C-alpha positions in Angstrom: -5.6 -6.2 -38.3 -9.2 -6.8 -37.1 -10.0 -4.2 -34.5 -12.7 -4.2 -31.8 -13.0 -1.2 -29.5 -15.1 -1.3 -26.3 -16.0 1.9 -24.5 -18.5 2.9 -21.8 -18.5 5.9 -19.4 -18.9 5.6 -15.7 -22.4 6.0 -14.2 -21.4 9.3 -12.4 -20.8 10.9 -15.8 -24.4 10.1 -17.0 -23.7 10.7 -20.7 -21.1 9.3 -23.1 -20.0 12.8 -24.2 -18.5 13.3 -20.7 -16.3 10.3 -20.9 -12.6 11.1 -20.0 -11.1 8.0 -21.6 -10.0 8.6 -25.2 -8.5 6.4 -27.9 -7.1 6.7 -31.4 -5.8 4.3 -34.0 -4.5 4.0 -37.6 -5.1 0.8 -39.5 -2.7 2.0 -42.1 0.3 2.3 -39.7 -1.2 -0.3 -37.2 -0.7 2.2 -34.4 -3.0 2.4 -31.3 -3.3 4.6 -28.2 -5.4 5.0 -25.1 -5.3 8.0 -22.7 -7.3 8.1 -19.4 -7.9 11.7 -18.3 -7.8 12.3 -14.6 -11.1 13.5 -13.3 -9.7 16.0 -10.8 -7.8 17.9 -13.4 -8.9 20.6 -15.9 -10.8 19.3 -19.0 -8.9 16.0 -18.9 -11.0 14.6 -21.8 -9.7 17.3 -24.1 -6.1 16.6 -23.1 -6.5 12.8 -23.5 -8.1 13.3 -26.9 -5.3 15.6 -28.0 -2.3 13.4 -27.0 -3.8 10.2 -28.5 -4.5 11.9 -31.9 -1.1 13.5 -32.0 0.7 10.3 -31.1 -1.1 8.4 -34.0 0.0 11.2 -36.4 3.6 11.1 -35.1 4.3 7.8 -33.3 7.3 8.1 -31.0 8.6 5.2 -28.9 11.6 6.8 -27.3 10.9 8.7 -24.1 12.8 11.9 -25.0 11.0 12.1 -28.4 7.6 11.4 -26.8 8.2 14.0 -24.2 9.0 16.5 -27.0 5.7 15.6 -28.7 3.7 15.9 -25.6 5.3 19.3 -24.7 4.1 20.6 -28.0 0.6 19.2 -27.2 0.7 21.0 -23.8 1.5 24.3 -25.6 -1.4 23.7 -28.0 -3.7 22.8 -25.0 -2.7 26.0 -23.2 -3.6 28.1 -26.2 -7.1 26.8 -26.6 -9.9 29.2 -25.8 -11.9 28.0 -22.8 -15.3 29.3 -21.9 -15.6 29.6 -18.1 -18.8 29.5 -16.2 -20.7 32.8 -15.8 -21.0 31.9 -12.1 -18.1 33.5 -10.3 -17.7 30.6 -7.8 -17.5 27.9 -10.5 -15.4 30.1 -12.8 -12.9 30.5 -9.9 -12.6 26.7 -9.5 -12.2 26.2 -13.2 -9.4 28.8 -13.5 -7.6 27.3 -10.5 -7.7 23.9 -12.2 -6.4 25.4 -15.4 -3.3 26.7 -13.6 -2.7 23.2 -12.2 -3.2 21.7 -15.7 -4.8 18.7 -17.3 -3.6 15.2 -16.4 -3.8 11.9 -18.1 -2.3 8.4 -18.4 -1.1 7.1 -21.7 -0.3 3.9 -23.5 0.7 3.6 -27.1 1.5 0.5 -29.3 2.5 -0.2 -32.9 2.8 -3.5 -34.8 5.8 -3.4 -37.1 6.5 -5.3 -40.3 8.8 -7.7 -38.5 5.8 -8.8 -36.4 7.0 -7.1 -33.3 4.8 -5.1 -30.9 6.4 -2.0 -29.5 4.7 -0.5 -26.4 5.4 2.7 -24.4 3.4 3.5 -21.3 3.0 6.2 -18.7 0.6 5.5 -15.8 -1.7 2.6 -15.0 -3.1 1.5 -18.4 -2.0 -2.0 -19.4 -1.4 -4.4 -22.3 -2.5 -8.1 -22.4 -1.3 -10.6 -25.0 -3.6 -13.7 -25.2 -1.4 -16.6 -26.5 -2.7 -20.2 -26.5 -3.4 -21.0 -22.8 -1.5 -18.1 -21.2 -1.7 -14.3 -20.8 1.3 -12.0 -21.0 0.7 -8.6 -19.4 2.8 -5.4 -19.6 3.9 -3.2 -18.0 2.2 -4.5 -14.9 1.9 -8.2 -14.2 0.0 -7.8 -10.9 -2.3 -5.5 -9.0 0.5 -4.3 -6.8 2.6 -3.3 -9.7 -0.3 -1.5 -11.3 -1.1 0.4 -8.1 2.6 1.5 -8.0 2.3 3.4 -11.2 2.1 7.0 -10.0 3.5 8.9 -13.0 1.0 10.9 -15.2 1.3 13.3 -18.0 0.3 16.8 -16.8 0.3 19.9 -19.0 1.8 22.2 -16.4 4.6 19.8 -15.5 5.4 19.3 -19.2 5.7 23.0 -19.7 7.9 23.3 -16.6 10.1 20.4 -17.8 9.1 18.3 -14.8 8.3 15.2 -16.9 11.4 13.0 -17.6 12.1 9.7 -19.3 11.8 7.8 -16.0 8.0 8.4 -16.2 7.8 5.9 -19.2 8.1 2.2 -19.5 9.0 0.5 -22.9 8.7 -3.0 -24.1 9.0 -5.0 -27.3 7.1 -8.3 -27.8 7.6 -10.7 -30.6 4.1 -11.7 -31.7 3.2 -15.3 -32.7 0.4 -16.5 -35.0 -2.9 -16.4 -33.2 -1.9 -13.8 -30.6 -4.7 -11.4 -29.5 -3.7 -8.0 -28.1 -5.8 -6.0 -25.6 -4.9 -2.4 -24.6 -7.0 -1.4 -21.6 -7.5 1.6 -19.3 -6.9 1.2 -15.5 -10.2 -0.1 -14.2 -10.5 -2.8 -16.8 -6.8 -3.7 -16.4 -7.3 -4.2 -12.7 -10.3 -6.6 -13.4 -8.2 -8.6 -15.9 -5.3 -8.9 -13.5 -7.6 -10.0 -10.7 -9.6 -12.4 -12.9 -7.7 -13.3 -16.1 -10.8 -15.1 -17.6 -12.2 -11.6 -18.1 -10.0 -11.4 -21.2 -11.9 -14.1 -23.0 -15.2 -12.6 -21.8 -14.3 -9.3 -23.6 -13.7 -11.2 -26.8 -17.3 -12.4 -26.7 -18.8 -9.0 -26.4 -20.2 -8.0 -29.9 -22.7 -5.2 -29.2 -23.4 -2.4 -26.7 -26.1 -4.4 -24.9 -23.6 -7.1 -24.0 -21.0 -4.5 -22.9 -23.6 -2.6 -20.8 -24.7 -5.8 -19.1 -21.2 -6.9 -18.5 -20.2 -3.6 -16.8 -23.3 -3.3 -14.7 -22.8 -6.9 -13.4 -19.2 -6.3 -12.6 -20.0 -2.9 -10.9 -22.7 -4.4 -8.8 -20.5 -7.2 -7.7 -17.7 -4.7 -7.0 -15.3 -6.6 -9.1 -14.9 -3.7 -11.5 -14.2 -0.1 -10.3 -16.7 2.6 -11.1 -14.7 4.3 -13.8 -14.6 4.9 -17.6 -14.0 1.6 -19.5 -11.9 1.4 -22.6 -10.4 -1.5 -24.5 -8.8 -1.9 -27.9 -8.8 -5.5 -29.0 -6.5 -6.4 -31.9 -7.0 -9.8 -33.7 -6.5 -11.5 -37.0 -3.6 -10.1 -38.9 -5.3 -10.7 -42.2 -8.4 -8.7 -41.6 -9.0 -4.9 -41.7 -12.4 -5.0 -40.0 -13.2 -2.4 -37.4 -15.9 -2.7 -34.8 -16.5 0.2 -32.3 -18.9 -0.6 -29.5 -20.0 2.4 -27.4 -23.3 3.9 -26.2 -25.9 5.1 -28.7 -26.6 8.9 -28.7 -29.8 8.5 -26.7 -28.2 6.4 -23.9 -27.5 7.8 -20.5 -27.3 6.5 -17.0 -30.0 7.7 -14.6 -29.0 10.7 -12.4 -28.6 9.9 -8.7 -31.2 11.6 -6.5 -28.6 13.3 -4.4 -27.6 15.5 -7.3 -31.1 16.6 -8.0 -31.5 18.0 -4.4 -30.5 21.6 -3.8 -29.7 22.4 -0.1 -31.8 25.2 1.4 -28.7 27.3 2.0 -28.1 27.5 -1.8 -31.7 28.7 -2.6 -30.7 32.3 -2.9 -28.8 31.5 -6.1 -31.9 30.1 -7.8 -32.8 33.4 -9.4 -29.3 33.8 -10.8 -28.3 30.3 -12.0 -29.5 29.2 -15.5 -30.1 25.6 -16.4 -26.7 25.5 -18.0 -25.1 26.8 -14.8 -26.9 24.2 -12.7 -25.6 21.5 -15.1 -22.0 22.8 -14.8 -22.5 22.9 -11.0 -23.7 19.3 -11.1 -20.7 18.3 -13.2 -18.4 20.0 -10.7 -20.0 18.1 -7.8 -19.6 14.9 -9.8 -15.9 15.6 -10.4 -15.5 16.3 -6.7 -17.2 13.0 -5.9 -14.8 11.3 -8.4 -11.9 13.1 -6.6 -13.0 11.5 -3.4 -13.0 8.1 -5.2 -9.4 8.7 -6.3 -8.5 9.6 -2.7 -10.0 6.4 -1.5 -7.8 4.5 -4.0 -4.7 6.2 -2.6 -6.0 5.5 1.0 -5.9 1.8 0.3 -2.1 2.0 0.1 -2.0 4.3 3.2 -4.2 1.8 5.1 -1.8 -1.0 4.1 1.2 1.0 5.3 -0.6 1.9 8.5 -1.4 -1.7 9.2 2.3 -2.6 8.6 3.4 0.2 10.9 1.0 -0.9 13.6 2.3 -4.5 13.2 5.9 -3.3 13.5 5.1 -1.2 16.5 3.3 -4.2 18.1 6.3 -6.4 17.4 8.7 -3.8 18.9 6.5 -3.5 22.0 6.4 -7.2 22.4 10.2 -7.3 22.0 10.7 -4.5 24.6 8.3 -6.3 26.9 10.2 -9.5 26.5 13.5 -7.7 27.1 12.0 -6.1 30.2 10.8 -9.4 31.4 14.2 -11.0 30.7 15.9 -8.1 32.6 13.5 -8.4 35.5 14.1 -12.2 35.6 17.8 -11.6 35.5 17.5 -9.0 38.3 15.4 -11.4 40.3 18.0 -14.1 39.8 20.7 -11.8 40.9 18.8 -10.8 44.0 18.2 -14.5 44.8 21.9 -15.2 44.2 22.8 -12.3 46.5 20.4 -13.6 49.2 21.9 -17.1 48.9 25.3 -15.6 49.3 24.1 -13.7 52.4 22.6 -16.9 53.8 25.8 -18.8 53.1 27.8 -16.1 54.8 25.5 -16.2 57.8 25.7 -20.0 57.9 29.5 -19.8 57.8 29.3 -17.4 60.7 27.1 -19.7 62.6 29.3 -22.7 61.9 32.3 -20.6 63.2 30.4 -19.7 66.3 29.4 -23.3 66.9 33.0 -24.4 66.5 34.1 -21.7 69.0 31.4 -22.9 71.4 32.4 -26.5 71.0 36.1 -25.6 71.6 35.0 -23.6 74.7 33.0 -26.5 75.9 35.8 -28.9 75.4 38.3 -26.6 77.1 35.8 -26.2 79.9 35.5 -30.0 80.3 39.2 -30.4 80.3 39.6 -27.7 83.0 36.9 -29.3 85.1 38.6 -32.7 84.8 41.9 -31.2 85.9 40.3 -29.4 88.8 38.7 -32.6 89.9 42.0 -34.4 89.8 43.6 -31.7 91.9 40.7 -31.8 94.3 40.9 -35.5 94.6 44.7 -35.2 95.2 44.1 -32.6 97.9 41.5 -34.8 99.6 43.8 -37.8 99.5 46.6 -35.7 101.0 44.4 -34.5 103.8 43.1 -37.9 104.5 46.6 -39.4 104.7 47.6 -36.6 107.1 44.7 -37.3 109.4 45.6 -41.0 109.5 49.1 -40.2 110.6 48.0 -38.0 113.4 45.6 -40.6 114.6 48.1 -43.5 114.7 50.9 -41.9 116.8 53.2 -44.4 118.7 52.8 -44.6 122.5 55.7 -43.7 124.8 57.0 -46.6 127.1 57.6 -46.1 130.7 61.0 -46.9 132.0 
């Protein structure tokens, strides 16, 4: 297989020998591996280098077997002799990191004689298959899937049997003639998932100057995260050519001014710290800065969850407000209905009173009519009596 390897360290590391991405391969067995050491852990570059080399020597694509291999690597790592800083403060930080162990992602691949590609992965490195006019990616097919990969290989957890087969993802792909395979660490994988045309751009890079220019442009445009960059590109099954593109020995990124400044409150150390101590201190500050970068990555998910929570709370508040409004409207309607019923009752009372008054008036009119008749009768009687008395017959004389 024709092999091209691209690798460049992040600007915060200044020099290539501080890169924490490591790779290994065997053209004989057609086996390949990339490990991305986590900046905040202890000597992650040593751990990443160890697991890639041991994997190439003993390829294992079953999770249980691979865990066994990495456990032996963790034991080997713990037995290494480390030289701690002569500065007590820095040495204390280094020993604390050693207790917490070294951490790395991992992706391994092998091309078998039946022209199948077997892949096993832990973490957020990714594989891309360029086939005709389409791109097949594994294990992540989107940025969201890549960001969900939270499992890593930690030496302390391996020793404590806290790494299990659920940490690993496996896949087998049947290769076709003309397929191109790209194994990439996380930052480059994110870029290719965001902008798939980057895959073809990487194929065109044939020297360090092109790689350097590509990374600088992508960093400045903030398309590519400021991190170590590693890609293994596998092409042409009939070729054994290998091209490794990485910085020359005299290359380094310029140091940022903020790391050349020593605050006044640290001046009393000047007489005790050697140049090597200062370099270690700068490296520790750089790693702390990278820790913050990792925290910022995690905070993106937290921000998204926070926005979702705020949205849900807003919807719930609107729902409660709507319910309260509905309840108030219902109470208002009930009050109005009650008032209408009261008014109707009062109207009925008034109608009843009016009927009573009307009956009373009618009775009064009847009584008045009867009294008048009686009065008229009495008057007629009196008048008739008077007439009789007035017209009395005269007595005749004899």
